ChimeraX commands (.cxc) that place a marker at each C-alpha (Angstrom):
marker #1 position -14.81,-140.88,131.96 radius 0.5
marker #1 position -18.57,-141.15,132.04 radius 0.5
marker #1 position -20.05,-143.93,134.10 radius 0.5
marker #1 position -23.65,-143.21,133.14 radius 0.5
marker #1 position -25.54,-141.33,130.46 radius 0.5
marker #1 position -26.36,-137.67,131.07 radius 0.5
marker #1 position -29.01,-135.54,129.41 radius 0.5
marker #1 position -32.07,-136.38,127.42 radius 0.5
marker #1 position -31.54,-134.11,124.42 radius 0.5
marker #1 position -30.61,-135.35,121.00 radius 0.5
marker #1 position -30.82,-138.98,120.05 radius 0.5
marker #1 position -28.89,-142.20,120.05 radius 0.5
marker #1 position -25.53,-141.85,121.74 radius 0.5
marker #1 position -25.72,-138.10,122.47 radius 0.5
marker #1 position -26.02,-138.61,126.26 radius 0.5
marker #1 position -22.81,-140.70,126.22 radius 0.5
marker #1 position -20.30,-138.34,124.58 radius 0.5
marker #1 position -18.63,-135.18,125.89 radius 0.5
marker #1 position -17.08,-133.09,123.08 radius 0.5
marker #1 position -13.51,-131.83,123.54 radius 0.5
marker #1 position -13.51,-128.55,125.44 radius 0.5
marker #1 position -16.91,-129.12,127.05 radius 0.5
marker #1 position -18.00,-130.53,130.39 radius 0.5
marker #1 position -21.48,-131.55,129.24 radius 0.5
marker #1 position -22.57,-134.46,127.08 radius 0.5
marker #1 position -24.14,-133.88,123.68 radius 0.5
marker #1 position -27.41,-134.85,125.34 radius 0.5
marker #1 position -27.06,-131.91,127.73 radius 0.5
marker #1 position -25.82,-129.27,125.28 radius 0.5
marker #1 position -28.06,-126.69,123.66 radius 0.5
marker #1 position -29.05,-127.46,120.07 radius 0.5
marker #1 position -27.27,-124.31,118.83 radius 0.5
marker #1 position -23.94,-125.51,120.22 radius 0.5
marker #1 position -24.48,-129.03,118.90 radius 0.5
marker #1 position -25.06,-127.66,115.40 radius 0.5
marker #1 position -21.75,-125.76,115.55 radius 0.5
marker #1 position -19.95,-128.97,116.54 radius 0.5
marker #1 position -21.65,-131.07,113.87 radius 0.5
marker #1 position -19.51,-132.51,111.08 radius 0.5
marker #1 position -22.33,-131.66,108.68 radius 0.5
marker #1 position -22.30,-128.04,109.78 radius 0.5
marker #1 position -18.53,-127.85,109.34 radius 0.5
marker #1 position -18.76,-129.40,105.87 radius 0.5
marker #1 position -21.51,-127.01,104.76 radius 0.5
marker #1 position -19.56,-124.03,106.07 radius 0.5
marker #1 position -16.50,-125.09,104.08 radius 0.5
marker #1 position -18.61,-125.72,100.96 radius 0.5
marker #1 position -20.15,-122.25,101.27 radius 0.5
marker #1 position -16.72,-120.61,101.52 radius 0.5
marker #1 position -15.56,-122.48,98.42 radius 0.5
marker #1 position -18.71,-121.66,96.45 radius 0.5
marker #1 position -18.46,-118.00,97.45 radius 0.5
marker #1 position -15.07,-117.81,95.71 radius 0.5
marker #1 position -16.42,-119.18,92.42 radius 0.5
marker #1 position -18.00,-117.10,89.70 radius 0.5
marker #1 position -21.12,-118.51,88.07 radius 0.5
marker #1 position -21.55,-116.29,85.02 radius 0.5
marker link #1:1,2 radius 0.2
marker link #1:2,3 radius 0.2
marker link #1:3,4 radius 0.2
marker link #1:4,5 radius 0.2
marker link #1:5,6 radius 0.2
marker link #1:6,7 radius 0.2
marker link #1:7,8 radius 0.2
marker link #1:8,9 radius 0.2
marker link #1:9,10 radius 0.2
marker link #1:10,11 radius 0.2
marker link #1:11,12 radius 0.2
marker link #1:12,13 radius 0.2
marker link #1:13,14 radius 0.2
marker link #1:14,15 radius 0.2
marker link #1:15,16 radius 0.2
marker link #1:16,17 radius 0.2
marker link #1:17,18 radius 0.2
marker link #1:18,19 radius 0.2
marker link #1:19,20 radius 0.2
marker link #1:20,21 radius 0.2
marker link #1:21,22 radius 0.2
marker link #1:22,23 radius 0.2
marker link #1:23,24 radius 0.2
marker link #1:24,25 radius 0.2
marker link #1:25,26 radius 0.2
marker link #1:26,27 radius 0.2
marker link #1:27,28 radius 0.2
marker link #1:28,29 radius 0.2
marker link #1:29,30 radius 0.2
marker link #1:30,31 radius 0.2
marker link #1:31,32 radius 0.2
marker link #1:32,33 radius 0.2
marker link #1:33,34 radius 0.2
marker link #1:34,35 radius 0.2
marker link #1:35,36 radius 0.2
marker link #1:36,37 radius 0.2
marker link #1:37,38 radius 0.2
marker link #1:38,39 radius 0.2
marker link #1:39,40 radius 0.2
marker link #1:40,41 radius 0.2
marker link #1:41,42 radius 0.2
marker link #1:42,43 radius 0.2
marker link #1:43,44 radius 0.2
marker link #1:44,45 radius 0.2
marker link #1:45,46 radius 0.2
marker link #1:46,47 radius 0.2
marker link #1:47,48 radius 0.2
marker link #1:48,49 radius 0.2
marker link #1:49,50 radius 0.2
marker link #1:50,51 radius 0.2
marker link #1:51,52 radius 0.2
marker link #1:52,53 radius 0.2
marker link #1:53,54 radius 0.2
marker link #1:54,55 radius 0.2
marker link #1:55,56 radius 0.2
marker link #1:56,57 radius 0.2
view
């Protein structure tokens, strides 16, 4: 458990949370990794896969 914030990247609560499988807080992680973990990124990836299966003719 964290007892103090770590990192100065990101915003808000990023320095307080360590994602599963990582030993760094979101405030310490590289922006590229944070984007892969983002719920928005996951949603857009799923939407793209769905749209790729549709035919717009």
